[in-house]
C-alpha positions as a Markdown table, in Angstrom:
| # | Residue | x | y | z |
|---|---|---|---|---|
| 1 | Met | 0.0 | 0.0 | 0.0 |
| 2 | Thr | 1.4 | 3.4 | -1.0 |
| 3 | Thr | 1.3 | 6.3 | 1.5 |
| 4 | Pro | 0.5 | 9.7 | -0.1 |
| 5 | Arg | 2.7 | 12.6 | 1.0 |
| 6 | Asn | 1.2 | 15.2 | 3.2 |
| 7 | Leu | -0.8 | 17.7 | 1.1 |
| 8 | Thr | 0.0 | 21.3 | 1.5 |
| 9 | Lys | -2.4 | 24.3 | 1.6 |
| 10 | Pro | -1.6 | 25.1 | -2.0 |
| 11 | Asp | -2.4 | 21.5 | -3.0 |
| 12 | Phe | -5.8 | 21.8 | -1.5 |
| 13 | Glu | -6.3 | 25.2 | -3.1 |
| 14 | Gln | -5.5 | 23.8 | -6.6 |
| 15 | Leu | -7.8 | 20.9 | -6.1 |
| 16 | Ser | -10.6 | 23.2 | -4.9 |
| 17 | Glu | -10.1 | 25.6 | -7.8 |
| 18 | Phe | -10.1 | 22.7 | -10.3 |
| 19 | Arg | -13.3 | 21.2 | -8.9 |
| 20 | Tyr | -14.9 | 24.7 | -8.7 |
| 21 | Gln | -14.2 | 25.3 | -12.4 |
| 22 | Met | -15.5 | 21.8 | -13.3 |
| 23 | Arg | -18.7 | 22.4 | -11.4 |
| 24 | Arg | -19.2 | 25.9 | -13.0 |
| 25 | Phe | -18.9 | 24.3 | -16.5 |
| 26 | Glu | -21.2 | 21.5 | -15.5 |
| 27 | Arg | -23.8 | 24.0 | -14.2 |
| 28 | Phe | -23.5 | 25.9 | -17.5 |
| 29 | Ser | -24.0 | 22.7 | -19.4 |
| 30 | Glu | -27.1 | 21.8 | -17.3 |
| 31 | Cys | -28.7 | 25.1 | -17.9 |
| 32 | Ala | -27.9 | 25.1 | -21.7 |
| 33 | Ala | -29.5 | 21.7 | -22.1 |
| 34 | Gln | -32.6 | 22.6 | -20.2 |
| 35 | Asp | -32.9 | 25.8 | -22.3 |
| 36 | Glu | -33.0 | 23.5 | -25.4 |
| 37 | Gly | -35.8 | 21.4 | -23.8 |
| 38 | Ile | -33.7 | 18.4 | -23.0 |
| 39 | Thr | -32.0 | 17.0 | -19.9 |
| 40 | Pro | -28.3 | 17.3 | -19.3 |
| 41 | Leu | -28.1 | 13.5 | -19.6 |
| 42 | Gln | -29.9 | 13.5 | -22.9 |
| 43 | Tyr | -27.3 | 16.1 | -24.2 |
| 44 | Leu | -24.5 | 13.8 | -23.1 |
| 45 | Leu | -26.1 | 10.9 | -24.9 |
| 46 | Leu | -26.3 | 12.9 | -28.1 |
| 47 | Leu | -22.7 | 14.1 | -27.7 |
| 48 | His | -21.4 | 10.6 | -27.2 |
| 49 | Ile | -23.3 | 9.2 | -30.2 |
| 50 | Lys | -21.9 | 12.0 | -32.5 |
| 51 | Gly | -18.5 | 11.9 | -30.9 |
| 52 | Tyr | -18.0 | 8.2 | -30.9 |
| 53 | Pro | -14.6 | 7.5 | -32.5 |
| 54 | Gly | -14.7 | 6.4 | -36.1 |
| 55 | Arg | -18.4 | 6.4 | -36.8 |
| 56 | Ala | -21.6 | 8.4 | -36.3 |
| 57 | Trp | -23.4 | 5.9 | -34.1 |
| 58 | Ala | -22.8 | 3.9 | -31.0 |
| 59 | Thr | -24.2 | 0.8 | -29.3 |
| 60 | Val | -26.0 | 0.9 | -26.0 |
| 61 | Gly | -23.1 | -0.8 | -24.3 |
| 62 | Glu | -20.6 | 1.7 | -25.7 |
| 63 | Leu | -22.9 | 4.6 | -24.5 |
| 64 | Ala | -23.2 | 3.0 | -21.1 |
| 65 | Glu | -19.4 | 3.0 | -20.8 |
| 66 | Arg | -19.1 | 6.6 | -22.0 |
| 67 | Leu | -21.8 | 7.7 | -19.6 |
| 68 | Gln | -20.5 | 5.5 | -16.8 |
| 69 | Ser | -24.0 | 4.2 | -16.3 |
| 70 | Gln | -25.7 | 0.8 | -16.1 |
| 71 | His | -26.9 | -0.8 | -19.3 |
| 72 | His | -30.5 | -0.8 | -18.3 |
| 73 | Gly | -30.4 | 2.9 | -17.4 |
| 74 | Val | -29.0 | 3.8 | -20.8 |
| 75 | Val | -31.7 | 1.7 | -22.5 |
| 76 | Ala | -34.3 | 3.8 | -20.6 |
| 77 | Leu | -32.5 | 7.0 | -21.6 |
| 78 | Val | -32.4 | 5.9 | -25.3 |
| 79 | Thr | -36.1 | 5.1 | -25.1 |
| 80 | Arg | -36.9 | 8.6 | -23.8 |
| 81 | Cys | -34.7 | 10.2 | -26.5 |
| 82 | Glu | -36.3 | 8.1 | -29.2 |
| 83 | Ala | -39.8 | 9.2 | -28.0 |
| 84 | Ala | -38.6 | 12.8 | -28.2 |
| 85 | Gly | -37.4 | 12.3 | -31.8 |
| 86 | Leu | -33.7 | 12.8 | -31.0 |
| 87 | Val | -32.4 | 9.3 | -31.8 |
| 88 | Arg | -33.4 | 6.1 | -33.5 |
| 89 | Arg | -32.4 | 2.5 | -32.9 |
| 90 | Ala | -31.3 | 0.1 | -35.6 |
| 91 | Pro | -30.3 | -3.5 | -35.3 |
| 92 | Ser | -26.6 | -4.1 | -36.3 |
| 93 | Pro | -26.3 | -5.7 | -39.7 |
| 94 | Glu | -23.3 | -7.7 | -38.5 |
| 95 | Asp | -24.8 | -8.9 | -35.2 |
| 96 | Arg | -28.5 | -8.7 | -34.8 |
| 97 | Arg | -28.2 | -8.9 | -31.0 |
| 98 | Gln | -26.5 | -5.5 | -31.0 |
| 99 | Val | -28.5 | -2.3 | -31.3 |
| 100 | Gln | -27.0 | 0.8 | -32.9 |
| 101 | Val | -28.2 | 4.2 | -31.7 |
| 102 | His | -28.2 | 6.9 | -34.4 |
| 103 | Leu | -29.0 | 10.6 | -34.2 |
| 104 | Glu | -32.1 | 11.8 | -35.9 |
| 105 | Ala | -32.3 | 15.3 | -37.6 |
| 106 | Arg | -33.8 | 16.9 | -34.5 |
| 107 | Gly | -31.0 | 15.4 | -32.3 |
| 108 | Glu | -28.4 | 16.7 | -34.7 |
| 109 | Asp | -29.9 | 20.2 | -34.6 |
| 110 | Val | -30.1 | 20.3 | -30.8 |
| 111 | Leu | -26.6 | 18.9 | -30.5 |
| 112 | Ser | -25.1 | 21.4 | -32.9 |
| 113 | Arg | -26.6 | 24.3 | -31.0 |
| 114 | Leu | -25.5 | 23.0 | -27.7 |
| 115 | Ala | -22.0 | 22.0 | -28.9 |
| 116 | Ala | -21.4 | 25.5 | -30.2 |
| 117 | Leu | -22.4 | 27.0 | -26.9 |
| 118 | His | -20.1 | 24.5 | -25.0 |
| 119 | Arg | -17.1 | 25.3 | -27.2 |
| 120 | Ala | -17.6 | 29.0 | -26.6 |
| 121 | Glu | -17.9 | 28.5 | -22.9 |
| 122 | Leu | -14.8 | 26.3 | -22.8 |
| 123 | Lys | -12.9 | 29.0 | -24.7 |
| 124 | Ser | -13.9 | 31.5 | -22.1 |
| 125 | Leu | -12.6 | 29.2 | -19.4 |
| 126 | Glu | -9.2 | 28.6 | -21.2 |
| 127 | Gly | -6.6 | 28.0 | -18.6 |
| 128 | Ala | -9.1 | 27.4 | -15.8 |
| 129 | Phe | -8.8 | 23.6 | -16.2 |
| 130 | Arg | -5.2 | 23.2 | -15.4 |
| 131 | Val | -4.9 | 19.8 | -13.7 |
| 132 | Pro | -3.2 | 20.1 | -10.4 |
| 133 | Gln | 0.3 | 18.7 | -10.2 |
| 134 | Ile | 0.3 | 16.7 | -6.9 |
| 135 | Asp | 3.0 | 14.3 | -6.1 |
| 136 | Leu | 1.7 | 11.1 | -4.5 |
């Protein structure tokens, strides 16, 4: 078992500032999503579908990993997004047991507006997300 060194007051200040800036950005994101008429979790689902590496869709399992959620919770989230016209499910042509989740036009539109807002907000926070250098 490793024993961490004693943290100094500046170490705690760096950690506190980092968490504060993360929370400010998260709060901004929550409000922006709600202003678009979706939940923050629905925004993250749309983002992770569009941003999945190498393709424009993702499986429920991949989305569960990205969201750090349980599979059944993501199934329920996809169901709500599907009912709202944001996404659609399609069986995988390679493996019919897998379900692909694709963005619908409405989901693309909402995501584009929110992503532009998020990029601008991140630009305004440039430098605020320095990861604290703490020796353990």
